[in-house]
N, C-alpha and C positions, 0 to 999 in steps of 0.2 A: 709501586702497591707491594703488598705481602699477601704469600698465600697461605691460608690458615691452614696446621699443621693441627694430629691430634694424632695421640700415642694409644694405642691400647692398655688395655690393665692384666687383658687376659695372656698368656700364653700363647707363644704362634706355634697353630698347628699342626700335626703331619697329616699332610695329603699329598697322592699323589698328580701329576700335572692336571690330568682328566676332573681331578674333584679339585683343585684350587681356580678349574676354568668355569665349573659351577656355580663354584663363588663367586666369580665373579661377575658373573650374568647374576645372579639374584642381589648382588648387593648395588652392584651399574657403580660400584667403585673403580678408580682409576687403573687399578694394580692389587695385585692382591700377591702378599708374603707369606713366605711357608718354609717348612721344612719340609724339604724332601720325604715321602714314608721309608723309603730305601735306602737315601746310602743317610736321612737326617741333614744331610746342609742344609741353606738356605737355597732358596731361589723365589721368582718373582715371575709372575705374568700378566701378561698387558693387553688390551686390544689394541691393532696395531691400524694406521687410517686406512688403509687397504681393504680392513675389518675382520680382517683373523688373527693369531693371536701370536701374539712374543712371548717367549721365553729366557728370563739369563738363567742361567744357573753356573756351578762350579764344574771345571774336567778332572772326573777321578777314572788315575789310568789302571789299567787291569792288574 
């Protein structure tokens, strides 16, 4: 069985993690990929099995 995959023609949104979580809730998507508003790096939020949220992001040295 193959999963359906779609690609958006829109550019990656620049959001905070909180804004990405709001978008996740509004859309009902499995995850939201976004460019971190502070760093510009790619990040992803998703709903975990326990109902909380997970964040996948890059590590930046200070």
